[in-house]
C-alpha positions as a LaTeX table, in Angstrom:
\begin{tabular}{lrrr}
\hline
Residue & $x$ (\AA) & $y$ (\AA) & $z$ (\AA) \\
\hline
Met1 & $-4.58$ & $-29.41$ & $-155.20$ \\
Ala2 & $-8.16$ & $-30.70$ & $-155.01$ \\
Val3 & $-9.62$ & $-31.30$ & $-151.58$ \\
Ser4 & $-12.61$ & $-33.57$ & $-150.83$ \\
Gly5 & $-15.87$ & $-32.08$ & $-149.55$ \\
Ser6 & $-15.70$ & $-33.69$ & $-146.09$ \\
Glu7 & $-12.10$ & $-32.59$ & $-145.60$ \\
Thr8 & $-13.03$ & $-29.05$ & $-146.60$ \\
Glu9 & $-15.89$ & $-28.99$ & $-144.07$ \\
Leu10 & $-13.56$ & $-30.16$ & $-141.31$ \\
Arg11 & $-11.08$ & $-27.42$ & $-142.16$ \\
Val12 & $-13.83$ & $-24.80$ & $-142.21$ \\
Gln13 & $-15.08$ & $-25.95$ & $-138.80$ \\
Ala14 & $-11.56$ & $-25.86$ & $-137.36$ \\
Thr15 & $-11.03$ & $-22.40$ & $-138.80$ \\
Met16 & $-14.31$ & $-21.17$ & $-137.31$ \\
Ile17 & $-13.34$ & $-22.51$ & $-133.88$ \\
Lys18 & $-9.84$ & $-21.06$ & $-133.86$ \\
Thr19 & $-10.00$ & $-17.89$ & $-135.89$ \\
Thr20 & $-13.59$ & $-16.61$ & $-135.95$ \\
Ile21 & $-12.59$ & $-13.70$ & $-133.74$ \\
Ser22 & $-9.58$ & $-12.73$ & $-135.82$ \\
Arg23 & $-11.28$ & $-13.08$ & $-139.26$ \\
Ser24 & $-14.78$ & $-11.72$ & $-138.77$ \\
Trp25 & $-15.42$ & $-8.13$ & $-139.93$ \\
Val26 & $-18.36$ & $-6.00$ & $-141.01$ \\
Leu27 & $-18.01$ & $-3.31$ & $-143.67$ \\
Leu28 & $-20.36$ & $-0.30$ & $-143.61$ \\
Asp29 & $-20.47$ & 2.30 & $-146.37$ \\
Arg30 & $-21.73$ & 5.90 & $-146.47$ \\
Asp31 & $-25.35$ & 4.78 & $-146.79$ \\
Gly32 & $-25.16$ & 2.46 & $-143.79$ \\
Arg33 & $-25.25$ & $-0.69$ & $-145.90$ \\
Asp34 & $-23.28$ & $-3.46$ & $-144.22$ \\
Thr35 & $-21.41$ & $-6.45$ & $-145.60$ \\
Val36 & $-20.08$ & $-9.21$ & $-143.36$ \\
Leu37 & $-16.58$ & $-10.32$ & $-144.30$ \\
Asp38 & $-14.70$ & $-13.44$ & $-143.29$ \\
Val39 & $-11.22$ & $-12.69$ & $-144.58$ \\
Asp40 & $-7.66$ & $-12.78$ & $-143.33$ \\
Lys41 & $-5.50$ & $-9.79$ & $-142.42$ \\
Tyr42 & $-3.91$ & $-9.60$ & $-145.86$ \\
Ala43 & $-7.28$ & $-9.05$ & $-147.51$ \\
Ile44 & $-8.00$ & $-6.26$ & $-145.01$ \\
Met45 & $-4.60$ & $-4.69$ & $-145.74$ \\
Arg46 & $-5.38$ & $-4.63$ & $-149.45$ \\
Leu47 & $-8.95$ & $-3.42$ & $-148.92$ \\
Val48 & $-8.19$ & $-0.32$ & $-146.85$ \\
Glu49 & $-4.49$ & 0.14 & $-147.62$ \\
Ile50 & $-3.27$ & $-0.32$ & $-144.05$ \\
Asn51 & 0.12 & $-1.70$ & $-143.08$ \\
Ala52 & 0.61 & $-4.84$ & $-141.00$ \\
Arg53 & 1.97 & $-2.95$ & $-137.98$ \\
Asp54 & $-1.17$ & $-0.83$ & $-137.62$ \\
Leu55 & $-3.48$ & $-3.77$ & $-138.25$ \\
Arg56 & $-1.71$ & $-5.74$ & $-135.55$ \\
Ile57 & $-3.02$ & $-3.20$ & $-133.02$ \\
Leu58 & $-6.51$ & $-4.59$ & $-133.66$ \\
Asp59 & $-5.54$ & $-8.20$ & $-133.02$ \\
Pro60 & $-7.67$ & $-9.39$ & $-130.06$ \\
Leu61 & $-5.02$ & $-11.96$ & $-129.15$ \\
Leu62 & $-2.48$ & $-9.22$ & $-128.50$ \\
Ser63 & $-2.69$ & $-6.76$ & $-125.62$ \\
Tyr64 & $-2.44$ & $-3.22$ & $-126.97$ \\
Pro65 & $-3.52$ & $-0.09$ & $-125.05$ \\
Ser66 & $-6.42$ & 2.04 & $-126.21$ \\
Thr67 & $-5.33$ & 3.85 & $-129.37$ \\
Ile68 & $-6.64$ & 6.35 & $-131.92$ \\
Leu69 & $-4.20$ & 6.54 & $-134.84$ \\
Gly70 & $-4.45$ & 8.79 & $-137.87$ \\
Arg71 & $-2.75$ & 7.51 & $-141.01$ \\
Glu72 & $-2.67$ & 8.75 & $-144.59$ \\
Lys73 & $-5.92$ & 7.08 & $-145.65$ \\
Val74 & $-7.32$ & 5.44 & $-142.50$ \\
Ile75 & $-8.07$ & 5.97 & $-138.82$ \\
Val76 & $-7.21$ & 2.99 & $-136.62$ \\
Leu77 & $-9.34$ & 2.62 & $-133.48$ \\
Asn78 & $-8.56$ & 0.24 & $-130.65$ \\
Leu79 & $-10.92$ & 1.24 & $-127.83$ \\
Glu80 & $-11.67$ & $-1.59$ & $-125.43$ \\
His81 & $-13.84$ & $-4.13$ & $-127.30$ \\
Ile82 & $-14.34$ & $-1.80$ & $-130.29$ \\
Lys83 & $-11.68$ & $-2.40$ & $-132.92$ \\
Ala84 & $-12.28$ & $-0.58$ & $-136.19$ \\
Val85 & $-10.68$ & 0.92 & $-139.28$ \\
Ile86 & $-12.27$ & 4.08 & $-140.68$ \\
Thr87 & $-11.65$ & 5.41 & $-144.20$ \\
Ala88 & $-13.14$ & 8.44 & $-145.94$ \\
Asp89 & $-15.98$ & 6.26 & $-147.29$ \\
Glu90 & $-16.21$ & 3.07 & $-145.22$ \\
Val91 & $-15.94$ & 1.63 & $-141.72$ \\
Leu92 & $-14.57$ & $-1.80$ & $-140.91$ \\
Val93 & $-15.51$ & $-3.18$ & $-137.48$ \\
Arg94 & $-14.01$ & $-6.32$ & $-136.04$ \\
Asp95 & $-16.05$ & $-9.09$ & $-134.36$ \\
Pro96 & $-19.50$ & $-7.78$ & $-135.35$ \\
Met97 & $-21.27$ & $-10.68$ & $-133.62$ \\
Asp98 & $-19.83$ & $-9.86$ & $-130.21$ \\
Asp99 & $-22.54$ & $-8.91$ & $-127.73$ \\
Asp100 & $-20.86$ & $-5.59$ & $-126.91$ \\
Val101 & $-20.14$ & $-4.75$ & $-130.55$ \\
Ile102 & $-23.62$ & $-5.44$ & $-131.98$ \\
Pro103 & $-25.11$ & $-2.18$ & $-130.59$ \\
Val104 & $-22.20$ & $-0.23$ & $-132.09$ \\
Val105 & $-22.80$ & $-1.73$ & $-135.53$ \\
Glu106 & $-26.52$ & $-0.98$ & $-135.27$ \\
Glu107 & $-25.79$ & 2.64 & $-134.33$ \\
Leu108 & $-23.33$ & 3.00 & $-137.22$ \\
Arg109 & $-25.91$ & 1.61 & $-139.61$ \\
Arg110 & $-28.44$ & 4.16 & $-138.36$ \\
Arg111 & $-26.27$ & 7.28 & $-138.16$ \\
Leu112 & $-23.79$ & 6.99 & $-141.02$ \\
Pro113 & $-26.22$ & 7.96 & $-143.82$ \\
Leu114 & $-26.27$ & 11.75 & $-144.21$ \\
Lys115 & $-29.86$ & 12.94 & $-144.55$ \\
Val116 & $-30.05$ & 16.43 & $-146.05$ \\
Ser117 & $-33.43$ & 17.96 & $-146.86$ \\
Phe118 & $-33.61$ & 20.72 & $-149.44$ \\
Gly119 & $-36.24$ & 23.36 & $-150.18$ \\
Gly120 & $-37.73$ & 24.18 & $-153.59$ \\
Gln121 & $-36.29$ & 23.25 & $-156.93$ \\
Asp122 & $-34.99$ & 26.76 & $-157.58$ \\
Gln123 & $-32.84$ & 26.70 & $-154.45$ \\
Gly124 & $-31.78$ & 23.08 & $-154.88$ \\
Glu125 & $-28.38$ & 23.76 & $-156.38$ \\
Glu126 & $-27.50$ & 26.48 & $-153.86$ \\
Glu127 & $-28.63$ & 24.46 & $-150.83$ \\
Ser128 & $-26.87$ & 21.39 & $-152.13$ \\
Ser129 & $-23.63$ & 23.38 & $-152.30$ \\
Ile130 & $-24.17$ & 24.67 & $-148.76$ \\
Gly131 & $-25.00$ & 21.17 & $-147.56$ \\
Glu132 & $-21.76$ & 19.83 & $-149.00$ \\
Gln133 & $-19.75$ & 22.60 & $-147.31$ \\
Asn134 & $-21.41$ & 22.06 & $-143.90$ \\
Glu135 & $-21.45$ & 18.28 & $-144.13$ \\
Phe136 & $-19.86$ & 16.62 & $-141.11$ \\
Pro137 & $-17.09$ & 14.43 & $-142.59$ \\
Phe138 & $-17.93$ & 10.76 & $-142.84$ \\
Glu139 & $-14.93$ & 9.71 & $-140.75$ \\
Phe140 & $-16.01$ & 12.02 & $-137.91$ \\
Arg141 & $-19.56$ & 10.67 & $-137.95$ \\
Ala142 & $-18.14$ & 7.17 & $-137.54$ \\
Leu143 & $-15.64$ & 8.33 & $-134.90$ \\
Glu144 & $-18.41$ & 10.04 & $-132.94$ \\
Val145 & $-20.48$ & 6.85 & $-132.85$ \\
Val146 & $-17.51$ & 4.83 & $-131.57$ \\
Leu147 & $-16.54$ & 7.41 & $-128.92$ \\
Glu148 & $-20.14$ & 7.71 & $-127.75$ \\
Ala149 & $-20.44$ & 3.92 & $-127.52$ \\
Ile150 & $-17.23$ & 3.42 & $-125.53$ \\
Cys151 & $-17.92$ & 6.31 & $-123.15$ \\
Ser152 & $-21.46$ & 5.07 & $-122.52$ \\
Phe153 & $-20.20$ & 1.51 & $-122.03$ \\
Leu154 & $-17.63$ & 2.53 & $-119.39$ \\
Asp155 & $-20.12$ & 4.83 & $-117.68$ \\
Ala156 & $-22.62$ & 1.96 & $-117.47$ \\
Arg157 & $-19.96$ & $-0.30$ & $-115.92$ \\
Thr158 & $-19.19$ & 2.46 & $-113.39$ \\
Arg159 & $-22.86$ & 2.79 & $-112.42$ \\
Glu160 & $-23.09$ & $-0.97$ & $-111.95$ \\
Leu161 & $-20.03$ & $-0.87$ & $-109.69$ \\
Glu162 & $-21.51$ & 2.02 & $-107.69$ \\
Thr163 & $-24.75$ & 0.09 & $-107.24$ \\
Thr164 & $-22.80$ & $-2.80$ & $-105.71$ \\
Ala165 & $-20.11$ & $-0.87$ & $-103.88$ \\
Tyr166 & $-22.04$ & 1.72 & $-101.88$ \\
Pro167 & $-24.30$ & $-0.84$ & $-100.10$ \\
Ala168 & $-21.20$ & $-2.93$ & $-99.31$ \\
Leu169 & $-19.42$ & 0.12 & $-97.87$ \\
Asp170 & $-22.49$ & 1.06 & $-95.82$ \\
Glu171 & $-22.63$ & $-2.49$ & $-94.49$ \\
Leu172 & $-18.96$ & $-2.26$ & $-93.54$ \\
Thr173 & $-19.66$ & 1.00 & $-91.71$ \\
Ser174 & $-22.41$ & $-0.58$ & $-89.63$ \\
Lys175 & $-20.50$ & $-3.79$ & $-88.93$ \\
Ile176 & $-16.80$ & $-4.42$ & $-89.40$ \\
Ser177 & $-16.32$ & $-8.11$ & $-90.07$ \\
Ser178 & $-14.01$ & $-10.31$ & $-92.10$ \\
Arg179 & $-16.86$ & $-11.08$ & $-94.52$ \\
Asn180 & $-17.59$ & $-7.42$ & $-95.19$ \\
Leu181 & $-13.90$ & $-6.59$ & $-95.50$ \\
Asp182 & $-13.41$ & $-9.40$ & $-98.01$ \\
Lys183 & $-16.35$ & $-8.11$ & $-100.06$ \\
Val184 & $-14.86$ & $-4.59$ & $-100.11$ \\
Arg185 & $-11.45$ & $-5.94$ & $-101.14$ \\
Lys186 & $-13.01$ & $-7.74$ & $-104.12$ \\
Leu187 & $-14.79$ & $-4.53$ & $-105.11$ \\
Lys188 & $-11.49$ & $-2.71$ & $-104.83$ \\
Ser189 & $-9.91$ & $-5.07$ & $-107.39$ \\
Ala190 & $-12.80$ & $-4.56$ & $-109.83$ \\
Met191 & $-12.67$ & $-0.81$ & $-109.30$ \\
Thr192 & $-8.92$ & $-0.68$ & $-109.93$ \\
Arg193 & $-9.29$ & $-2.56$ & $-113.22$ \\
Leu194 & $-12.14$ & $-0.34$ & $-114.38$ \\
Thr195 & $-10.29$ & 2.82 & $-113.36$ \\
Asn196 & $-7.27$ & 1.77 & $-115.43$ \\
Arg197 & $-9.49$ & 1.18 & $-118.46$ \\
Val198 & $-11.16$ & 4.57 & $-118.12$ \\
Gln199 & $-7.80$ & 6.25 & $-117.52$ \\
Lys200 & $-6.38$ & 4.84 & $-120.76$ \\
Ile201 & $-9.27$ & 6.21 & $-122.84$ \\
Arg202 & $-8.97$ & 9.58 & $-121.12$ \\
Glu203 & $-5.21$ & 9.77 & $-121.71$ \\
Glu204 & $-5.62$ & 8.91 & $-125.40$ \\
Leu205 & $-8.19$ & 11.69 & $-125.89$ \\
Glu206 & $-6.03$ & 14.11 & $-123.92$ \\
Asn207 & $-2.96$ & 13.32 & $-126.02$ \\
Leu208 & $-4.96$ & 13.92 & $-129.20$ \\
Leu209 & $-6.30$ & 17.26 & $-127.94$ \\
Asp210 & $-2.79$ & 18.39 & $-127.03$ \\
Asp211 & $-1.42$ & 17.83 & $-130.56$ \\
Asp212 & $-2.99$ & 19.68 & $-133.50$ \\
Asp213 & $-0.89$ & 17.69 & $-135.98$ \\
Asp214 & $-2.31$ & 14.41 & $-134.72$ \\
Met215 & $-5.84$ & 15.80 & $-135.00$ \\
Ala216 & $-5.13$ & 17.05 & $-138.53$ \\
Glu217 & $-4.15$ & 13.49 & $-139.50$ \\
Leu218 & $-7.71$ & 12.38 & $-138.76$ \\
Tyr219 & $-9.16$ & 14.63 & $-141.50$ \\
Leu220 & $-9.27$ & 11.91 & $-144.15$ \\
Ser221 & $-11.82$ & 13.62 & $-146.43$ \\
Arg222 & $-9.81$ & 16.83 & $-146.39$ \\
Lys223 & $-6.58$ & 15.04 & $-147.26$ \\
Leu224 & $-8.39$ & 13.13 & $-150.00$ \\
Gly225 & $-9.80$ & 16.36 & $-151.41$ \\
Val226 & $-6.42$ & 18.10 & $-151.36$ \\
Ser227 & $-4.67$ & 15.19 & $-153.06$ \\
Ser228 & $-7.33$ & 15.02 & $-155.81$ \\
Ser229 & $-7.49$ & 18.81 & $-156.28$ \\
Pro230 & $-6.22$ & 20.07 & $-159.66$ \\
Ser231 & $-4.17$ & 22.76 & $-157.93$ \\
Ser232 & $-2.23$ & 20.06 & $-156.05$ \\
Ser233 & $-0.98$ & 18.41 & $-159.26$ \\
Ser234 & 2.61 & 18.96 & $-160.30$ \\
Ser235 & 1.74 & 20.31 & $-163.74$ \\
Gly236 & 0.31 & 23.81 & $-163.46$ \\
Pro237 & $-1.91$ & 25.54 & $-166.04$ \\
Asn238 & $-0.17$ & 26.78 & $-169.20$ \\
Trp239 & $-1.14$ & 30.45 & $-169.42$ \\
His240 & 0.04 & 32.73 & $-172.20$ \\
Gln241 & 2.32 & 35.51 & $-171.06$ \\
Asn242 & 0.15 & 38.23 & $-172.60$ \\
Ser243 & $-3.15$ & 36.80 & $-171.44$ \\
Pro244 & $-5.34$ & 39.56 & $-170.01$ \\
Asn245 & $-6.72$ & 37.21 & $-167.33$ \\
Gln246 & $-3.29$ & 36.12 & $-166.12$ \\
Gly247 & $-3.28$ & 38.35 & $-163.05$ \\
Ser248 & $-6.78$ & 37.37 & $-161.97$ \\
Lys249 & $-6.01$ & 33.68 & $-162.40$ \\
Ile250 & $-2.85$ & 33.97 & $-160.33$ \\
His251 & $-4.78$ & 35.86 & $-157.68$ \\
Lys252 & $-7.54$ & 33.22 & $-157.56$ \\
Ser253 & $-4.98$ & 30.42 & $-157.46$ \\
Ser254 & $-3.04$ & 31.98 & $-154.59$ \\
Arg255 & $-6.25$ & 32.71 & $-152.74$ \\
Gly256 & $-7.39$ & 29.12 & $-153.18$ \\
Ser257 & $-4.02$ & 27.83 & $-151.95$ \\
Ala258 & $-4.20$ & 30.05 & $-148.90$ \\
Thr259 & $-7.73$ & 28.85 & $-148.17$ \\
Thr260 & $-6.63$ & 25.23 & $-148.52$ \\
Leu261 & $-3.69$ & 25.77 & $-146.18$ \\
Gln262 & $-5.94$ & 27.44 & $-143.64$ \\
Glu263 & $-8.39$ & 24.53 & $-143.80$ \\
Glu264 & $-5.54$ & 22.06 & $-143.31$ \\
Asn265 & $-4.52$ & 23.81 & $-140.10$ \\
Asp266 & $-8.10$ & 24.18 & $-138.82$ \\
Val267 & $-8.96$ & 21.38 & $-136.39$ \\
Glu268 & $-11.61$ & 23.20 & $-134.39$ \\
Glu269 & $-14.40$ & 20.93 & $-135.63$ \\
Leu270 & $-12.63$ & 17.78 & $-134.45$ \\
Glu271 & $-11.39$ & 19.46 & $-131.28$ \\
Met272 & $-14.94$ & 20.25 & $-130.19$ \\
Leu273 & $-15.97$ & 16.65 & $-130.87$ \\
Leu274 & $-13.10$ & 15.20 & $-128.84$ \\
Glu275 & $-13.56$ & 17.67 & $-126.00$ \\
Ala276 & $-17.19$ & 16.62 & $-125.55$ \\
Tyr277 & $-16.24$ & 12.99 & $-125.00$ \\
Phe278 & $-13.17$ & 13.91 & $-122.97$ \\
Val279 & $-15.48$ & 15.70 & $-120.53$ \\
Gln280 & $-17.76$ & 12.64 & $-120.42$ \\
Ile281 & $-14.95$ & 10.15 & $-119.77$ \\
Asp282 & $-13.41$ & 12.53 & $-117.23$ \\
Gly283 & $-16.74$ & 12.57 & $-115.38$ \\
Thr284 & $-16.72$ & 8.77 & $-115.30$ \\
Leu285 & $-13.19$ & 8.83 & $-113.87$ \\
Asn286 & $-14.30$ & 11.31 & $-111.20$ \\
Lys287 & $-17.10$ & 8.93 & $-110.15$ \\
Leu288 & $-14.57$ & 6.13 & $-109.69$ \\
Thr289 & $-12.22$ & 8.43 & $-107.77$ \\
Thr290 & $-15.03$ & 9.49 & $-105.43$ \\
Leu291 & $-15.96$ & 5.86 & $-104.85$ \\
Asp292 & $-12.33$ & 4.97 & $-104.13$ \\
Asn293 & $-11.99$ & 7.86 & $-101.66$ \\
His294 & $-15.10$ & 6.69 & $-99.83$ \\
Arg295 & $-13.71$ & 3.18 & $-99.60$ \\
Asn296 & $-10.31$ & 4.44 & $-98.41$ \\
Lys297 & $-11.92$ & 6.40 & $-95.58$ \\
Leu298 & $-13.66$ & 3.28 & $-94.35$ \\
Ile299 & $-10.45$ & 1.27 & $-94.59$ \\
Gln300 & $-8.68$ & 3.98 & $-92.57$ \\
Leu301 & $-11.40$ & 3.82 & $-89.94$ \\
Glu302 & $-11.08$ & 0.05 & $-89.79$ \\
Leu303 & $-7.29$ & 0.35 & $-89.42$ \\
Phe304 & $-7.59$ & 2.84 & $-86.57$ \\
Leu305 & $-10.19$ & 0.75 & $-84.77$ \\
Ser306 & $-8.21$ & $-2.47$ & $-85.14$ \\
Ser307 & $-5.00$ & $-0.81$ & $-83.92$ \\
Gly308 & $-6.77$ & 0.76 & $-80.96$ \\
Thr309 & $-8.41$ & $-2.56$ & $-80.08$ \\
Val310 & $-5.03$ & $-4.36$ & $-80.05$ \\
Cys311 & $-3.45$ & $-1.67$ & $-77.87$ \\
Leu312 & $-6.34$ & $-1.69$ & $-75.41$ \\
Ser313 & $-6.17$ & $-5.49$ & $-75.25$ \\
Ile314 & $-2.48$ & $-5.36$ & $-74.33$ \\
Tyr315 & $-3.18$ & $-2.68$ & $-71.74$ \\
Ser316 & $-6.03$ & $-4.65$ & $-70.23$ \\
Leu317 & $-3.94$ & $-7.82$ & $-70.09$ \\
Val318 & $-1.06$ & $-6.19$ & $-68.20$ \\
Val319 & $-3.34$ & $-4.34$ & $-65.80$ \\
Ala320 & $-5.35$ & $-7.51$ & $-65.17$ \\
Ile321 & $-2.23$ & $-9.53$ & $-64.36$ \\
Phe322 & $-0.92$ & $-7.00$ & $-61.87$ \\
Gly323 & $-4.37$ & $-6.34$ & $-60.44$ \\
Met324 & $-5.09$ & $-9.92$ & $-59.44$ \\
Asn325 & $-5.58$ & $-10.64$ & $-55.73$ \\
Ile326 & $-2.67$ & $-13.07$ & $-55.53$ \\
Pro327 & $-0.41$ & $-12.92$ & $-52.47$ \\
Tyr328 & 2.88 & $-11.97$ & $-54.17$ \\
Thr329 & 5.74 & $-11.43$ & $-51.70$ \\
Trp330 & 6.99 & $-8.39$ & $-53.62$ \\
Arg331 & 3.63 & $-6.66$ & $-53.16$ \\
Glu332 & 4.26 & $-6.23$ & $-49.44$ \\
Asp333 & 5.14 & $-2.62$ & $-48.74$ \\
His334 & 5.20 & $-1.95$ & $-52.53$ \\
Gly335 & 1.56 & $-1.21$ & $-53.27$ \\
Tyr336 & 2.48 & 2.00 & $-55.10$ \\
Val337 & 4.15 & $-0.07$ & $-57.86$ \\
Phe338 & 0.74 & $-0.91$ & $-59.38$ \\
Lys339 & 0.10 & 2.76 & $-60.09$ \\
Trp340 & 3.33 & 3.04 & $-62.11$ \\
Val341 & 2.60 & $-0.21$ & $-63.93$ \\
Val342 & $-0.72$ & 1.23 & $-65.08$ \\
Ile343 & 0.90 & 4.51 & $-66.18$ \\
Phe344 & 3.81 & 2.94 & $-68.06$ \\
Thr345 & 1.58 & 0.34 & $-69.72$ \\
Gly346 & $-0.77$ & 3.08 & $-70.94$ \\
Met347 & 2.18 & 5.08 & $-72.34$ \\
Ala348 & 3.59 & 1.99 & $-74.07$ \\
Cys349 & 0.24 & 1.10 & $-75.69$ \\
Ser350 & $-0.27$ & 4.69 & $-76.84$ \\
Ser351 & 3.21 & 4.64 & $-78.40$ \\
Val352 & 2.38 & 1.41 & $-80.24$ \\
Phe353 & $-0.85$ & 2.92 & $-81.60$ \\
Leu354 & 0.88 & 6.11 & $-82.75$ \\
Ser355 & 3.67 & 4.05 & $-84.36$ \\
Val356 & 1.14 & 2.02 & $-86.37$ \\
Val357 & $-0.65$ & 5.17 & $-87.55$ \\
Ser358 & 2.66 & 6.86 & $-88.43$ \\
Tyr359 & 3.82 & 3.80 & $-90.40$ \\
Ala360 & 0.52 & 3.64 & $-92.29$ \\
Arg361 & 0.77 & 7.31 & $-93.27$ \\
Arg362 & 4.41 & 6.94 & $-94.29$ \\
Lys363 & 3.51 & 4.03 & $-96.57$ \\
Gly364 & 0.53 & 5.91 & $-98.02$ \\
Leu365 & $-2.04$ & 3.52 & $-96.56$ \\
Val366 & $-3.97$ & 6.39 & $-94.96$ \\
Gly367 & $-4.23$ & 10.09 & $-95.67$ \\
Ser368 & $-2.10$ & 12.61 & $-93.88$ \\
\hline
\end{tabular}
């Protein structure tokens, strides 16, 4: 059905307002060339051969935890604001115009092209073969850029929090006031949220490192090479029974199959890559833990001081009442009673203070 020009413009504007986030993608190839796409999820499913369930993980309107999934032909990445699909030849990144995603796209554009320099012409063929064997797979180059970006992003947020938190904690140490306590409580909320985000990335990397099969699923180039290899086809070579080269061909074929199987089970290359960023994200988590411990110690100090102040106030009130120079009739010939009032009041206030501290430790509010 034909649609007028003005009506089409209105629909385009409405679509841009409502679904720019969910439809905007950038496609980068092996040479770092990028193409901006404005397509729906069905076009993406056809483009990279991904199912709807996996693509739904990248929907910004849905809340999914940080995920690194290896599928038959793609790697699905949902790491904070970075939502991407990696194939053996291309990378699709969602929301390329987002302020936090733009640096990632720029870094992918710079680092995806593989620059290999060769020597003389005579050694060209040999060095080219060696270069192909030692080439870091395209999907791992893209994965490394994403992991580096997300780890650096979270580390930067942690440093910003430290810059704000430590002065606030020092101020609380010098002067305990409701204003300073409220500032520390707000920092605690921000720190808790950031710690949860860092913890999710760390757990995802740890789960990958603990499972070799999951890491093997991320070797897209290897799986593509095995599936396209002639030895993997169902129809084997038709050798004559009396062929003199039959034994050598069988030996080469079995040796090639063994080498292929060994390569399929070898995940050391990816393991080293993941371990490097696991150490980095673990360091970020340790910074947040140290900051939280420092804050908890100050909160414990504030709790002890407040409890002690209340107990001393009660003690002072009772002693002041009984110490007044008022002519009570019961004070005649009973002056020794004041001494016991002071003793019992002190014991009662000490018991209240110890009860508060014991309750706080039992509830985990303070350390043991």
